[in-house]
N, C-alpha and C positions, 0 to 999 in steps of 0.2 A: 434582744433581751438584756444584753450587757448594760446599755445606757439606762434602761429602766431600773435595773438593780442598783446601779451607781446612784441614781437619783434617790431611790428609797434609802440607801445607806447614808447619803448626805443628810436626808431628813432625820434619820436616827441619830446621826452625829450631832445635829443641831439640837435635838431634844436632850441628849446627854449633856451638852454644854449648858443647856437651860437648867438642868438639875444642879450642876456645879454652881452656876450663877445664883440660883435661889439659896443654896447652902451658904455661899459666901456672903450673901446679903441677910442671912439669918431669917429667911422668910418662914412663914408658918408651916408646920408639918403637913397640913392639908395641901398647901400649895406645892410643896416638894413632892408629896406622894402623887398628886395629879400629874406632875411633870414626869415622874418615874413611869407612871402608867402609859403616858404618851410615848416615851422612849421604848418601853417594852413592846408596845403595839407596833411601832415602826420597825423594830428588829424582827418581830413576828411576821410582819408582812413580807420581809425579804425572804425568810425561810419558806413561807407559803408559795411565793412566786418561783423560787428555785424548784420546789417539789412539783408544782404544776407543770412547769416547762419540761422537766425531766420525764415525768410520767406521761405527759401528752405525747411526746415522741415515742416513748417506750410502748404505749398502748397502740399507736398507729402501726408499729412494726411487729406487734406480738402475734403469736399463733393463738394465744388464749387471752384476749383482752380483759375478760372478766377477772381472771386471776391477777393480772397486773393492776387492775382497778382496786381490787381488794388490798393489794400491797400498798397502793397509794393511800387508801383510807387509813390503813394501819399506821403508816409513817406520818400522815397528817395529824392523826390523833396524838401520837407521841410528841409532835411539835407543840401541841396545845397544852400538854400536861407539864 
């Protein structure tokens, strides 16, 4: 999992550098916002993957998997807001 997360973080870093580049070149606000959305999505994917892996293992070892799944859904929803 660690390599997968590092790859996702590298992608996010590249997207953020893209935002800086567009600002330096004084590109259109629409272009900058599109790049910001891409960066935000890349960071969001990192958070989703961390939650998935953590709760996957936690559910496998839980006495009450349903309760753990509900906790996962709650944390996943918080990540989206």
